[in-house]
N, C-alpha and C positions, 0 to 999 in steps of 0.2 A: 720636437718631441714625437716619439713614435705613438701611434694611436693605441688606446688600451680599450679593453672591453669592460664597459661600465656595467656593474651587476644590475641588470634590468629588473629583476624581481626578487632582490635579495632580502630586504627587510619585510615583514608581515604586511606593513602598511602599503607597500608597493602592490601587493596582490589585492588588497581592498580597493585602492584607487583604480587599478586595471578593471576589477570586477564592476565597480560603481559605473564606469563609463561603458564598459564593453559586455557586460552580462557574461563573464567568463565562468563555465562550469568548473566545479571544484577540482577536478583531476589536473586542470592546467596550472593551478598555483599551490596544490596540496604539498608537493615536495619542497618547495621554497618556503612556504608559510610555516611549516614545522620546524624549520631550521632557525626561526627567530626566537627572541626571548618570549616566553609564553605569556607574560602578563603586560606586554607593551604593544600598543597599536600606534605606529608611527606613519602618518600619512605623507610618506615621501613621494615625490613626483616620479611619474613613469612616462617617458616620452614614446611617441610613435612617429613613424614616417610614412606610413601607408595611408592614402586618402588625404594627404596634405603635403605641401612642400615648405611649410613654415617650420623653421628650426626650432626644436625644444618644445613642441606642442605636447601638453599632457594628455594622456589618453582620456582623463576625466573631462577634459575640455573639448574632445573632438565632436565636431558637428555630425559626424557619421558613425554608425555602430562598427567598432573595431575590437575584435576579440584577440587578446594576447596570449599566446600558448607558450609557457616556459618549455624550453628544450629538454629539460630532465623529465617532464611529464610524458613525453613521448616514449620514453624508455620503459616507463611503467606499463603493466598490462601484459598482453600476450604476445603474439607474434611481432617481431620488431620490424614494423613496416610503417613509414610516415603516414601513408594514405590512410590505413586502418587507425593510426594514432590520432589523426585529426577527427576522423569520423566519430570516435568514440567520445570526443571532447565537445565538438560543435554539432548540436542536434540537426542543424539544416544542412549538414554536409553528410552525403550518403554514398555508400559504395555498391557495386554489383556483387552478388553472391557467386556467380560463375557466368563468365561470359559465353562459354561454349566454344569449341574448336580453337582457332587462333586467338580469338577475343579473350580466352581464359588466361592467356599468357602475359596480359597487360591489364592490370587492375584499373577500372575506370570509376571515377567519382564525380559527383555534381553538387553544386551549392544552390539552395533555395528551389529545388525541383526543376532547374533548367538543365540544358544539355552540358556535358563536361566541357564543350568547346566555348561555353559561354562564361566561363571563369579564367581570368587571366592568372598565369603563374609567373612570379618573379622570384629570382634568386639574388639576394643583396640588392634588390631594387632594379635588377635587370631582367628584361624579358627572356623567358626560357624557351628553347625550340620544343616543337611537339614530337610525338612519337610517330613512326612510320606505319605502326600497326593499327589501322583504323577498325573500329568495332562495327560489324555489320550483321549483329545478332537479332535485329528488330525488337530489342529490348528498350527499356527506358534509357539506356546508355548508348544507344545506336549513334553511329557517326563520331564517337569519341576518338579524337586524334590529338588531344592536348598533351601538355608536357607530363612525363611520367614522374611523379614525385617518389614513387618506389625506387627509383635509382639515386634518391639522395640519402645517405646514411643518417639515421637519427642521431648518432653520436657527433656528428659534424654540426648539429643545429644549435644555435643559441636561443632563439626565439622564433616563432611564426605569428604573423599578424594577419588576421583574416578580416578583410573589409567586406562586409555584407551590404553593398550599395552599389548601384550602377556606377561605373567610373571610366566609361569609354572616353569622355571628355578630358580626363587627366592622363589616362594611359594608353588609349587607343583601342583597336579591334579586340574582341574576345572579352571585354570587362562588363557585359551587360548584367551578369548576376553579381559580380564582385571581383576582388582580388585576393589572391594568397601570396603573401610576400614572405619568403623563407630567408631569415638573417642567419648566416654561418658563423661560427666562432672565429675570432680574431686574435684571441689571447696569445701572447708570446710566452706564457708559462703554464705549467700543470698539465694535466691530462687524466685519462682513465683507461682502465681495461675492463672489458665486460664480455661474459660468456653466458648463454642460456640455451636450454634445450626443452623440447616438449612434444606433445602429440595429442591427437583427438582421443576422447574418451572411448569412442567405438572404433579404434584403430585408424592407422593411416595418418598421413600429414606430419610424419616424424621430421622434427625440425632441429637443426643445430645452428647456432649463431654465435659469432665472436666479433668484437670491434675494439679498435684502439684509437685514442685520440691524444694528440701530442702538440704541446705549444712551444715554440722556440724563438729565440731572438738571435739570428745568425749574425746580424750587424747592428751597430749603435742605431737607435731610433728606428728599429725594424720589427717586423713580427712576421712568423711563419707558423701557420696552424694546419696540421696534417691529421686525416682520418683515414683509417684502413677498415674495411668491413667485409665479412664474408658470411654467406648463409646457404644452407641447403634446406629445401622444404620438399618432402616426398609426396608421392601420389596419395590420394585418398580415393575410396571406392564407395559410392553410395547407389549403385546401379541394381535395379531389379532384375529378376531372371528374364532371359530373352525368350518371349513366348513364340517367336518364329521357329524355335528349334526344339519345341516340346510337343508330345503327342496331343491331338492327331496331326499336327501340322508337320511333324518331323518326317521327312520323306526318306527314300531309299538313297537318294543322291547325297543326302547330309547325314546319313545314319552314324557315321563316325564321330559326329559331334559329341556323342555321349561319353567318348573317351578323353575329351578335352578336360584340362584341369578346372575344377570347380564347377563342372556341369550341374545344373542348368544356368548357373551364373557365369556365362562365357563372356559377357559384354561388360566392359570397365570404363565406359565413356563418360559417366556422370560422376564427377568429382574433381578434386584439385589436380591440376598438372603438376609434375615434379619441376623444381626450380633449383638452379645452382648459379649463384652470382657473386661477384666480387666488385666492391665500389671503392672509390678513392675520391677524395676532396682535398684541395690545398687552397688556402687563402694566404695572401702575402701583401705586404706593403713596407714602404720605407719613407720616413719623412725627411724633408730637406730644409726645414726651418720656414718661418713665417707662414705657417699652416699649409704648405704645399706637400702633397703626398702622392706618390705613385703606388698604385695597387694592382693586384691580380687576382683571378679567381679560376681554378682549374677543377673540373669534375671529369671523372672517367668511371665507366662502368662496363662490365661484361655479364651478360645473362644468357644462360642456356636453359631453354624450357622445353619439356615434352608433354603433349596433350594427346591423351589416348582417343581414338576414333572409334566408331561403331564395328562391332565384330562382323566379319564375313564368314560364312559357312565353308565346309570342306569342298562343296561343289564349285567354288569360285576359282580355285587354282590348286586342285588336288596334287599336282605334280610338285608344287612348291610348298604348300601349306596342307598336308593331309587331314589335320585336325582344325582347319580354319585359322583365322589370323585377325589381329586388330592393329591396323595401321597406326602410326604415331606421327603426328604433326609436330615438327621441331622448329624452333627459332633460335638461331645463335645471334644474339643482339650485342652490338657494340655502340656505345653512347659516349660522345666526347663533347665538351664545351670548354671554351676558353675566353675570358675577359681581361683586357688590359685597359687601365685607365689612369687618369691623373685629376686630382681635384685641389682646390685651394681658393685663394682670393685674388680679385684683380683689382685694379684701381677704381676708387669710388665705392669700395665695400661690396662689390659684386661677388658672390660665391659662384664657382663654376665647378662642373664635373664633366669631363670629356672622355668618353669611353667607346671601345669597339669590342664586339662580341661575336663570336662564331660557334655554332653548335650543329651537331650531326648525330642522327639516329639511324642506324643501319642494322637491318635483320636479314640474315641469310636463312632462307626457308628450305627445309628438308622434309621428306616424306620418307620414313623408315619402317621397316618390317611390313611393307606393302607389296603390291605387284600391279604391272599393267597388263591386263590380260590380253589386250590386242597386241602389244609388243612381244608378249610371250607366244601368242599363236603364230604371228608372222615371222619372228626372228629366232624363236627357241630361247631366248634369253630369260633366265631366271632372276633377273635383277630385282632386288628387294629394296634398295635404298636409292632415293632419287633426290638430285639437286633440283628443287622447284623453282629457283630464281632468288630474287631479293626484293626488299622494300627499303627505300631511303627517303629521309626527311632531312632538309638542311635549313640553316637560317643564319644569316650575317646581318648584324645590326650595328650601326653607329649613332651615338647620342651626344648632343652638347645641351646641358641644362644650366641655365643662369638664374640667380635668385638674390634678391636684395630687399632690405626694409627702408621704406621711406616714412619720415615723420610727417604727420598730418596734423596741422593745428587744431586743437579742440577734440581729437579723437582719443580714445582710450588706450589704443595700441598703434604701433606703426603700421602702415600698409606694406604687406609683403607682396611683392611682384615677382613672379617666376615665369619665365619664357624658356622655350627649348624647341630644338629640331631633331628629327629622327629620320634616318635612312634605313630601310630594311629591304633585304632581298630574301625570298623564300624559295625553296626547291622541293620537289617530290618526284620520285622516280619509281618504277616498277621494272625489274629486269627479268627477262624471259629465263626459264629453267633449260635443262638439257632436253633434247628432242624426246627421249624416251619417257620424260615426266608428263608430257602432254599428248603424246601420239595417240591419235584415234580415241579421244576421251581421257586418256591420261591415267595415272596411278590412282589406285583405289583410295577413296575418302577425300583427297584434295589433289586434283590434277595440277600440274605445274603451270606456272604462269606462261601463256603461250605467246607467241610474237604479237598477236592481235591484243594482248593485254598490256604489253611492254610499252612504256612511254616515259619521257622525261620532260618536266616543265618547270618554269621559273616565272616569277613576277616580282616587281619591285614596288616599294611604297615609299612615299615622302610625306612628312607630317610636320606641323608646327603647332604649339600650344601657347596659351597665355592664361595663367591663374593668378587671381588676386584674393587675398585673405586679410582681414582686419576687424577690429571691434570699434565701431563709431562710437558706441557707448559702453560702459563697462559690462552691463548684463548680456549684450547681444554680440555675437560673433558671426561674421558673414564669409562665405567662401564661394568665389565664382570662377569657372573654367570654361574656356572656348578652345576647341581643337578642330583643325582642318587637315584632311588627309587626301592623297591622290594616289590611286592605285594604277598600275600599267594596264590592267585588265578590266577594272571595275569603274573607272572614273573617279569622281570627287565625292567627299563626304564632310559635312560640318555638323558638329554636335556641341552641346552646351551643357553645363550643370551649375545649380545654385543650391548651396546649403546654408543652413541658419541654426544657431544654437542660441537659446534664451535662458538665463538662470533666473527662473521666476521667483523662487524662494531659496533660502540657504540650503534646504534639503531637497529642492526639486528643480531639475533643468529639463527644458523641452527642446527637441531637436527635429529637423525635417530637411528633406532634399527632394528636388524636381530636377530630372535630367533627361536628356535625349541620348541614344546610343546607337551603335551599328556594329555589325560583324561581317566581315567579308568571309565567304566560304573557305574553308581550308582547302588546299590543293588536293588533299586526299578525297574530300567530298566531291570535288569535281572529276577526279580521274582514276579512282580506285576501281579495279576491274578483276574479277576472279570468278572461278566455278567451284561449287561444292557438290558433291556426289554422295549419295548413300547407296545401299544395294539396289534400290529401285527408283530412286528420285534423283534429279538434278536441279540445282538452283544457280542461275547466272546473275552476278551482280554486275550490271551495265554501268559504265562510266557515263556520268551525266553529259559530258561534252560530245559524246559519240553520235554518229548518224543513227545507230540503233535506237538511241533514246528519242531522237527527233521522230523517227518511224512510229513510236508509240504515242506521240503528242506531248512529250515531256519537254518543257522549255528549259533553256540554259539556266544555270544557277545565277541569282543575283544576290546582293548583300541582304542581310536582315536589318531591320530598323527597329528601335525600341524606345519606349517611353517609361520612366521609372518615377515613382512617387512613394515617399516613405515618411512616416511620422512616429516620433519616439519620445520617451521620457525616461529619465534617470532619477531613481530615488535613493537618497542617502539619509534615512531617518536617524541612524546612529553611526558611530565609527564601525561598529562590528555588522551591522545589517545593511545590505544593498539590494537594490532591485532595478531591473530594466524592463522596458516594454517597447517594442517596436512593431509597427505594422506596415505592410508594404504592397504595391501593386506594380506589376511588371507587364506591359503589353509589348508583344512582339509582332511585327508585320513581316509577311513573306518568310516565315520561319522555315528553316531547312530541316526536313524529316526524312527518315527512310520510308519509302513507300511500303504498302502492303505487298504481299507476294501476288503478283499477277500471273495467273495460271495460263500456261499453254496447252499442256495435255494432263489429263487426269485419269490415272488407272487405264491407259490406253486409248482414252477417247479424247480427241482434240476439242479444246474448249476455245482456243483463240489461235487462229492462223497468224495474227499479227505478232503475238509473243513469239511464236516458234520462228517466224521470219526474222524477228529482231535478234534472236539468239544466233541464226545463221549468219546475218548481216555483220554482227559483232565478231564473227570469225571462230565461234565456239563449236567444237566437235564433241558430242557427248558419247559416252561408252554404250556398248550394247547392253541390253537388259534394263535399260532405263524406261519406265512407264508413265512417269509424271515429270512434268518440267514446269519451271516458273522462272520469273525474273523479278529483280528489285533494283531500285535506283534512288539516289538522293535527289530531292526536289524542293522547291519553295512550295510547301504543301498548304500553307494558309496562315491565318492569324491566330495568336494565342494570348491568353490572359492568365497571369498567375497572381494570386492574392495569398497572403500569409501573415503569420505573426510569430515573433520571437519574444520569449519572455524568461527572465532568470531572476532567482531569488537566492542570495547567499547570506549565510551567517557564520562569522568567524568566533568559535567558542572561547570560553574563559577557562583558564587552567585551574585544575583542582587536585585533590589527592590521587584521582584515577586519570590524570592526564588532560587532554583536551580533545574535543570533537568538533570539527568543522563541518558544516552541513551546506548542501546546495541543491537546487531544483532548477531545472532547465526544460523549456518547452518550445517546440516549433510545430506550428500547424501551417499546412501548405496545400494549395489546390490549384490545379491548372485546368483550363478549359480551351478547346479550340473554338474561337468565336466565328470564325469563318473558314470554310475550305476551298481551296482553289478550284476553279471550274475544271472539272475532269471529264466533260462530256465526250471529248475526243479520245479518251484513253481507252485503248484495246476493246472497242466494241461494247463499252458500257460497264466494264469493270471498274470499280472504284479505285481511285488512286490511293486512298487510304481506307483500308479494310477496317472492319470492326475491331480486329486484333490490333491493328496499327493505332487506331484512335485510343484504345484502352491503354496502350503502352505509354501514351503521353498523359492521359487524364487520370487513370485510376490505379495504375501499377505500382504506385509508391504508397507508403503508409500515410494515411490521412493526418496523423499526428505523431510525434515522437517526444517521449519525456525521459530525462535523465534525472535520477535521484542519487545523490551522493552523501557519504559520511566518511569523514577521515579522522581516525582515532590515533593519537600518539601518546604514548606512556613510556617515558625512559628511552630505552634502546629500541622499543617496538613501535612499528607503524603498521596500521591496518586500514586499508583503502576498499571500501565497500561500496559497490554501484549497482543500482536497479535501473535497467533499461526497459522502457516500454515503447513498443511499436504498433501503432493503430492499425485497423484492418485496411485491407486493400483487395483488389480483384483485377483481373484481365481475362480476356477472351482468347481462346484458341480455336482453330479449324483445319481441316484437311482439304476442304473444297470451296472455301469462301462463300458457302451457302448456309451451312449448319454451323453456328458458333457455340462453344462451350464455355461457360464462365468458371474460372477458377477462383475460389474465394479463400482468402487467408485471414484468419481472425486475429484479434489483439494478442501480441506475444509479450511475455515478460522473460527477460534473461537476467542473471545475476553474476557479477564480476567480483572476485575478491582477490586482494594481493596482501600477503603478509611479509613484511620486511624486518629483518633484524640487523642492526648496526653494531658490529663487534667492536669497532673503534671508529676514529674519523676516517680511516682509509677503506676498511673491508665492510662489506655488507652482503647480505644474501636474502633472496626473496622465493617464496613459494605461492603460487596462485593458480587461478581457474578463470578462464572467460566462458560464460553460459555454463555456470556451475551446475545446473540441474539438467543440462544436456536437452535442451528444448530444440525442436525441429520445426520447420514450417509445415503448414497443413499439406495433405496429399492432394495430388492433382485430381480434377473432375473425373470421376471413374467412367461416366459416359463417353468422355473424350478418349480416355485410354481404351476402351472397349472398341471405339470407332478405329482407333489406329490399329488394333490387333485385327478387326474385321477387314481392313484394308490391306493387310500384310506389311504394315510398316512397323519399324522398330518401335518397342513400347517399353522402355527400360527406365524411364524417369519416374520417380515416385513422388517428389515434392517439388514446389515452386523454385525455380532458380532466381527469381526476381527478389526473393526475401532478403532484406538487409542483414538478418540474422545468420545468414549463411546456410548451407545445406548439409554441414558436417557434424552438427551438434557441438558439444562442449569440447574445450581445449584445456589442458593443464601443462604448467611449465614450472621450471626452477632457474634461478639466475643468480650469479656471483659477480660482484663489482668491486674494483679496486681503484681508488682515486689517489693521485699524486700531485 
């Protein structure tokens, strides 16, 4: 028989059981719950596959906290993006507001306050390849090169399982914070059409989006599920006036800027990039009898993104841009992944799954509406658009998983034994741009990748694991895992995990986990190299492996090692009321962080000859007019400790004359501290490896707590989803000289989301809604810092914090129409 998609959260009770075990905020179950009979609470079992290899494990009985997000809930709310959808449902999962430059073109997200690279992404249980676009902003998301979930269409998703627990012993590197497992649709029938449009309250961000999902059965005992998705998201502009071009700083050489459109608001760099993307997924399978099935998974995506850079005045290249210009950094990104596999049963009741996967993320980098002033002066060429090179990340993985239950005399359940092997090959490459893009300092804003940046690297990894799970006595379930890995470049690692769950009372269960973990540096963290320039400053990102990094006393990267401890409780006092509470501690040794800005020259005065020498040794040539230089690099900067708490309370309301209201409250508290900083006495003549700004990006630049309050009301054909989001205070430091630091404080913020849906019949429905209904913005930046920027002649156009998870654009409103068949 061909596989069918079992309705994971179809009855109301399925939502209840999922919530009881996982602490799922209401938006994840609301859509499914409201389709159930209003007066019936049926505690049907809901199974999960993440965090366990035991077949048929109920989420209610999971020894680790797993939150199940129904695929339909991802379509609710504002902009149709899977990353944003998860972040508004799971309080401990946060995204960046604006990466800046190329980082703005790939949304980064992190779990439990750790790095995005410390959460493993799976698609249908298979490891997903990472993005080639590494984040080097110096923000809490610095270093992010993990899989881009924004390239998976929401309409293709059946459910998402979020394991908030260290799982390196089960799944390998990157699972220090947890695992996000995206289960795609496998249905051979049905489908949907959806279209939505919206924009920000204060203009910009105009969005149009459409998707179609279709289930087919082309052969007997087969399924083929297809999803097509297209989206356009326009620029937004939240940039302040550019003080460099206002009296009395406006000079005769730049006097013509007053004729530029929008003067004095000529700079447009602080806002969303424009994005055009097309996504496609296909899942397919065919059964051959006796439980044997061949399956495949294909994903493909193309994204074209434009990020506006800082404005240059008329004096920069008057013959080309008489009114000045704003360069635009462009990524033309192509992403492909294919999995082929076969699964079934072997002799002796062993279940097996043999698969091979290959993935590739490729970004062609352009710099348009720019100019290379040295190229212009030496050749007379007025070239405006430049081929800057490319970034490429690849991954090939082969897996063999075996699983069997063994009866043990006197035990409450059989002993489940799972063993497996994995072979993986990772690759990362930077390709040089055309010579004019990097010639004598390169094109304005972002010089092309020079031959000194270009490189191509691969590594291989072999792994074996053993996992045991059973209940020796009925109230107690145990799960243990061991894993050994060997890398071609980092040697061997062995990690372990032990989880337990005790049903102490009929309405109370206790759970806990102790585990060790590791994370090998991404190839991007080892080898990324680039130069960024503003009109007067240049910052070089040194590859960690390079001689230039050794010149500064930076050691080669080594893997992170971690220790996780968590304790939790699940409360089910009634069929309608559930609660969960989990506390955790995660210690990471040799944590990989982006260094602070190590200054070479400041306002024309040399601060460190070693830094400037490192720039030269790395092969970088800086353009004329630069009076301040600096470098940054990824390094094992020290040890960290993260402590936190997740708590959720949900209540499924009873139906009455006015319909039914379901309530939820979810809380995450998270705090990270550097417990030890790597010895940096040899670094560039006493400059700290981690500046006060870099430390604050790790310790204080995320909200101290986050609360989601929700109410879902349904009456007849109407559904109203109301959510209140509370983001606790946070702060971070900024500086222009690494001597004087300015604290930027962002107070507690409240945002309100509302979605009104009307179902015309079983097929057609329409929604109107708003995210951040009352148009709340982050607090403004420290005014003394902004004054210091102005005094130093630096661009000073950013008004508010770009670290704020509420975003920098204010409120967003939208309309959506959906047809199901």
